[in-house]
C-alpha atoms as one frame of an Amber mdcrd trajectory, in Angstrom:
protein
 -89.263  15.877-141.994 -86.954  18.867-141.832 -88.435  21.149-139.178 -87.461
  24.565-137.822 -88.811  25.705-134.461 -88.534  29.388-133.611 -89.813  31.516
-130.760 -88.772  34.414-128.529 -86.983  34.067-125.162 -89.482  32.696-122.660
 -91.705  31.004-125.248 -90.854  27.503-123.983 -89.175  26.649-127.263 -86.422
  24.495-125.723 -88.903  22.295-123.863 -91.116  21.913-126.917 -88.183  21.152
-129.236 -87.261  18.058-127.230 -90.836  16.805-127.103 -91.454  17.399-130.806
 -88.192  15.814-131.946 -89.048  12.723-129.892 -92.521  12.458-131.420 -91.120
  12.856-134.957 -88.200  10.530-134.208 -85.651  12.978-135.616 -82.463  14.424
-134.087 -82.620  17.995-132.823 -80.086  20.650-131.909 -79.928  24.304-130.894
 -77.166  26.763-131.734 -76.457  26.988-127.991 -75.878  23.222-127.855 -73.479
  23.461-130.772 -71.550  26.368-129.249 -71.038  24.357-126.052 -70.067  21.153
-127.872 -67.539  22.874-130.110 -66.106  24.842-127.205 -65.616  21.678-125.131
 -64.017  19.804-128.046 -61.687  22.724-128.795 -62.613  22.716-132.495 -61.570
  25.558-134.782 -65.166  26.768-135.038 -65.562  26.471-131.277 -62.467  28.552
-130.605 -63.637  31.236-133.028 -67.087  31.345-131.431 -65.572  31.531-127.942
 -63.601  34.633-128.925 -66.808  36.523-129.694 -68.785  35.112-126.759 -66.040
  36.062-124.266 -66.419  39.680-125.405 -70.196  39.561-125.095 -70.546  39.819
-128.872 -72.861  37.860-131.162 -71.223  34.961-132.959 -71.077  35.829-136.697
 -73.595  34.098-138.965 -70.852  32.354-140.942 -69.575  30.482-137.872 -73.059
  29.559-136.644 -74.178  28.348-140.069 -71.045  26.212-140.510 -71.657  24.568
-137.130 -75.238  23.710-138.073 -74.275  22.392-141.503 -71.525  20.229-139.957
 -74.119  18.851-137.549 -76.590  18.061-140.372 -73.809  16.296-142.297 -72.835
  14.243-139.248 -76.365  12.871-138.811 -76.553  11.405-142.326 -80.219  10.636
-141.844 -82.909  10.565-144.489 -85.484  10.906-141.726 -84.884  14.621-141.263
 -83.990  16.938-138.396 -85.328  19.609-136.069 -83.473  22.887-135.641 -84.222
  24.615-132.342 -83.979  28.407-132.708 -81.954  28.299-135.899 -81.928  30.154
-138.198 -82.324  33.355-136.232 -81.574  35.831-139.023 -82.510  36.128-142.686
 -78.871  35.647-143.652 -78.719  32.357-141.749 -81.958  31.166-143.375 -80.667
  31.846-146.882 -77.369  30.110-146.132 -79.224  27.052-144.818 -81.431  26.911
-147.928 -78.393  27.229-150.187 -76.836  24.191-148.495 -79.803  21.800-148.386
 -81.303  22.622-151.796 -81.965  21.168-154.337 -81.591  17.739-152.673 -83.855
  18.660-149.769 -85.859  21.512-148.267 -87.438  22.763-145.053 -90.865  21.161
-144.693 -92.311  23.409-142.001 -91.329  26.327-139.782 -93.190  26.393-136.468
 -93.335  29.799-134.802 -94.318  29.783-131.117 -95.929  33.172-130.643 -96.255
  34.792-127.203 -97.191  38.386-126.343 -94.394  40.616-125.026 -96.220  41.194
-121.731 -96.406  37.457-121.088 -92.750  36.933-122.041 -91.631  39.583-119.543
 -93.822  37.993-116.865 -92.295  34.575-117.484 -88.657  35.645-117.685 -88.541
  38.386-115.053 -90.089  36.060-112.472 -87.354  33.425-112.708 -84.891  32.847
-109.849 -82.322  30.153-109.078 -80.487  28.798-106.036 -76.870  29.955-105.754
 -75.840  26.625-104.201 -77.778  23.708-105.689 -79.039  25.406-108.855 -82.748
  24.692-108.251 -85.067  26.873-110.346 -88.070  28.864-109.150 -90.634  31.291
-110.488 -92.375  33.927-108.414 -95.779  33.096-109.941 -95.588  29.554-111.331
 -93.177  27.816-108.916 -92.519  30.006-105.856 -90.282  28.898-102.948 -91.918
  28.192 -99.585 -89.994  31.118 -98.065 -89.251  34.265-100.062 -85.769  34.241
-101.603 -84.833  30.973 -99.851 -84.250  27.619-101.568 -86.629  24.840-100.476
 -83.866  22.231-100.790 -80.736  23.732 -99.221 -81.997  27.004 -97.718 -79.478
  29.032 -99.695 -80.242  32.457-101.103 -82.065  32.761-104.422 -80.701  35.002
-107.163 -81.897  36.296-110.508 -79.817  36.060-113.655 -78.774  39.461-114.945
 -80.440  38.803-118.301 -83.732  37.933-116.567 -84.095  41.397-115.020 -87.033
  43.338-116.559 -84.996  45.981-118.419 -82.669  43.351-119.887 -85.605  41.089
-120.744 -87.210  43.885-122.762 -83.954  44.432-124.633 -83.608  40.697-125.380
 -87.148  40.589-126.756 -86.603  43.725-128.851 -83.398  42.334-130.350 -85.094
  39.015-131.066 -88.086  40.608-132.772 -85.929  42.933-134.887 -83.838  39.974
-136.056 -86.662  37.516-136.698 -89.278  39.770-138.302 -87.644  39.479-141.776
 -87.162  35.751-141.122 -90.863  35.225-140.449 -91.780  37.094-143.635 -89.255
  34.974-145.567 -90.916  31.717-144.540 -94.425  33.092-144.892 -93.725  33.818
-148.549 -92.734  30.163-148.957 -96.039  29.111-147.344 -94.273  26.889-144.811
 -94.688  29.032-141.655 -97.227  27.937-139.041 -97.963  30.087-135.985 -98.638
  28.300-132.704-100.179  30.014-129.676 -97.475  29.717-127.020 -99.715  30.987
-124.214-101.620  27.720-123.962-100.511  25.033-121.487 -97.314  23.094-122.250
 -99.304  19.987-123.202-101.651  21.864-125.537 -98.774  23.689-127.240 -97.035
  20.338-127.675-100.172  18.790-129.166-100.671  21.719-131.554 -97.067  21.514
-132.736 -97.409  17.805-133.469-100.729  18.344-135.251 -99.158  21.036-137.440
 -96.435  18.653-138.621 -98.972  15.928-139.401-101.197  18.242-141.448 -98.342
  19.911-143.276 -97.742  18.291-146.691 -94.174  16.995-147.076 -92.415  18.413
-150.148
């Protein structure tokens, strides 16, 4: 199966992508993975992407799409693939379709839906250790002592993009970009919404069930 998994920041998409790809026995990748791989290898696409990222700018669709298409080509598998968080824009979706059709198609697009209030709660409560990198959450995984790492007793910090005002901006940008994308896949009758506010195991089960029930083109 060719599967796309989309969801806002804080929806648990990365965790679920790995679990779902394993259950379907297909390779998976996120655009973030590809950016890092290309940057480390010093590829032409990686160097171009790094130029934009170093300025805090979004990597243009053309570069992102070419990275994903190169990755799909490299797999050479008839078994399919899972794209984690790609496409993110309508332009990217149309470019992907143009490449894989008419030989293939996207079988299902799984949209992990979470309310904005819950997303802010999840993201704005995250902290990490400045020394060992251990992760914490004020509500779900708090440290034994406030702002102190359980493992090395170093100070805990919050990422700049996890601060409430930045979180709201990230969610707004995501929703403005993906709203046309969701409509695009709904019109093709391949979009399936999954409640992302259930437990990790239940969300995982619902994602797997959706792929089983979805008819393969």
